[in-house]
N, C-alpha and C positions, 0 to 999 in steps of 0.2 A: 626023302632022305636029304639031310642038310649037307651041303658041300663045305669043304674047309674054308672057302672064301666067305660063305654066309656066316659060319661060326665066328670067324675073326671080326667080321663087320658087327655082328651082334655083341661080341665082347667089348668092342670099342664103344658102342652105343651105351651099354650098361655102365661102363666106367664113367662116361660123361654124365650119365644120369646121377650116379653117386656123388660126383664132384659138384654137380649143380645143387643137389640137396644139401651138401655140406656148406656151400656158399650161402644158401638160403638161411640155414640155421645160424650161421655166423652173423648175418645181417640182422636177423631177429634179436639175437643176444645183444648186439651193439645198440639197437634201438631201445631195448629194455633198459640198458645201462644209462642211456641219455635221459630217458623218461624219469628214471629214479633220481638222478642228480638235479633235474629241473622239475621237481615236483611242484604242484600248484602252490603249496605253502611257501616254498623257497622263492618262487617267482613273485607272489603277492607281497611277501615281506622284504623283497630285495636284499635278502641276506645270503651271501655266498657260502657255499659249503666249504668250511675250512677245518683242517685237521688240528684239533686243539693242542695236540702234542707238539706241533711245530711252533706254537706261539707261547707255550707255557713259560719259557725262559724269560720272555719279556715281562710278564706279570710278576715273576718272582724276583725282579730286581729290587733291591732295597730302596725305600722311599727316602728322599732327602728334602731339606728345606721346607717350604710351605706345604708341599705334598705330605710330608711327614707330620706336620703339626695338625693339618686338617685333611685327613685321608678322604673323607666323603666329598669335599669340595675345596681343593687347594687354593682356588682364586675366589675367596669369599666376597670380593668386591662385585663379582658378577652374579652373585646368588640372587635369584628373583625375590625381591622384597617390596611389598606395597608400601610406598611412602607418600605422605600427603603434606601440603603446606600447613603451617601452624595457623590456627584461627587467631585473629587479633585479640589481645588481652594484656593484662598486667604482667610484667616480667620483673624479676628481681633486679635491683640496681646494678649488681655486678655483671649480670647477663647483658643488660643494656649497654654498659660501658665496654664490654668485650666486643660487642657488635659495632659500636662506634669506632673502635680501634681497627677492626677488620676493614671497615669501609675506608678509613683514613689511609691505610697502606695499600689499598687497591685490590682487596680480595673480593671475588664474585661468589656469592653464596645465597642460599635460600633457607629460611627457617622452616623446620619440619615439626610435625606434631610429635608429642612425647612418645618415646619408645619404651615399652614394658613387655619383655618376653618372659617374665617370671624370674624369681630369684634375684641374683645380682645383675641380670641382663637388663639394664635400665639406663636411659638417658633422658632426663627431664626436659632439657632445652637443646636438642640437637640441631646442627646446621649441616647443610649439604654443600660442600665446597666444589666449585666448578673450575675456578682459575685463581692464581695467586698474583702477587705484585709483578708488574711488567708483562702481563698477559701470558704467564706460564700456565698452560693447561694442566688440570689434574685429570688423568685418564686411568680408569673412569672416575667420575665425581665421587668424593669421599664423604661418608656420613660420620661426623665427629661431634664431640662436645665443643662448645665455643672456645674453651681454654686450650684444648689440644689444637684446634684449627689455628688459633692465634700464635701458639708456640711454633707450629710448623711453618706458618707464613713468615714469621720474623726470622727464623733460621734460614729459610730459603732466600729471603731478601738480603740479609746481612752476611751470610756465610756461603751458602751453596752457589748462588748466582755470581758473586764476585770471584769466587775460586774458579769457576768454570771459565769466566772471561779471561782471567789471568793465564790459565793453562791452555785454552783452546781458541782464544781470541774471538769468541762468539758467545751469544747468550743461550739460555735454556728455553727450548720450545715446549717441552712437556715433561711431567713427572709421572711415571707409570707405577701405580700402587696396586698391591695385591690383596690388601685387607685393611679395611677401616673398622667400622662397628661390626662385630659378629659375636653371637652368644656362645662362648666357649670357655673352657678352663685352661690354665697353664698345663702344657703337656706333662703327663705323668703325675699330676697332682689333683687335689680337689679344690684348689684355689682359683677363683674366677680370674680370667685374663683381663687385663686393662682394655682389651678390645671390647669386652662385654659392657664397658662403661662409656665407650666412645673416646677413650683417652689414649688410644694407640693407633699407629699407622705403620704399615709395612711397605717399603719402597723397593721395587724390583729393578727398575731401569730409569736412567736419566737420558732424555732425548735432547740433543743440542739443536740449535736453529740451523746449523749447516747440514743437518741430516744425519749426523753421527750419533750412534747410541753408545752410552756408557753402561755396560752391564754390571750390576752390583756384585755378581759372583766373582770370586777371587781371580784377578787377571793373570795372564801368563807372565813369565819371568821378564821378558823384554818390554812389557807394556808399562813403561816408566811413568808416563803422564797419567794414565788411568790409576796406577797405584798411588801416585801423589794426590790425585783428586779424591780418591776414596779414603785415604788416610786423613786428609784435611776435613772431609765430610764427617768422619767419625769423631775426630777431636773437637771440631767446632760444635757438633751436636750436643756435646756434654755440657755446654753452657746454657742450653735452651730446654733440654729434656732431663728427666731423672733416670731414664734408661735408654741406652744406645747399645744394641747388640747387632752383630753382623757376621759375615763370612770369617771363619777362623775361630769363632767362639764355640760353636758346636754344630752338629749335623742339622739341627732344626733351623738354623739360620744360615745355611750354606749358600742360599740364593737370594737373600734379601737383607735389608737393614730394618731393624725393628726400633721404632721410637715410641716412647710413652712418657707420661707425666705422673707416674705413680709416686705418691708421697710416702716417704720412709722416715724412720726414726733418725733424729740428729741430722736430717738433710742429706742422708747418704745418696750418692749417685752411682749407678751401675753403668760404667762405660767400658765395654769390653769388645 
């Protein structure tokens, strides 16, 4: 016959046993959850488990500037492309003269083999520009037709560099470009872009020798020197290029200046 004392003790032991089993089940459930979130595929691919719903608003943001023009690769200058030096050979006299002028004003460049990506995407005598007059670096190096390279080099030497010295009392260290040659059409049309001929260049940022960066995007209200520089850049460019487009023209050019030497009827120049 069990005494009251024995029954009470047995009840407490049974209760402890149930609590112990519950704790064990909880531990097993937690272990299973950890194993699921750190599955072998997740560990091997080093891909964190992220709830897509939390990041969907980021991807839904409307594209602007170069991202809008080239959604697949907004920085076409960095697009992997195999380029090789041109083999020695006969070159048209106008191409020879263009290169002589590049060397005369201190441009560092390399002749490249012909580019032919089909259709209008072709540059027969391309050059790869590494630096401009005065040691101004082109970052990254730009693949252009010689005529476009020369127009940009002259504009930099005679317009951009003096304007920067006047307003900031320092020279230009580098010009950061976002797109030189690239095989594409004008946004929303079937017309080949001047980029597909090596006749266009997009400038994203101007880096001064004192370390200051002049972002091409429309500056704030009180940034008077930047506004003055960018206004002069746009106005001066119209004397060297047939097209100058930049922030304020449309959403496609919200973050860069587009320069090209497209020939139009009656010598029309689009400077906007």
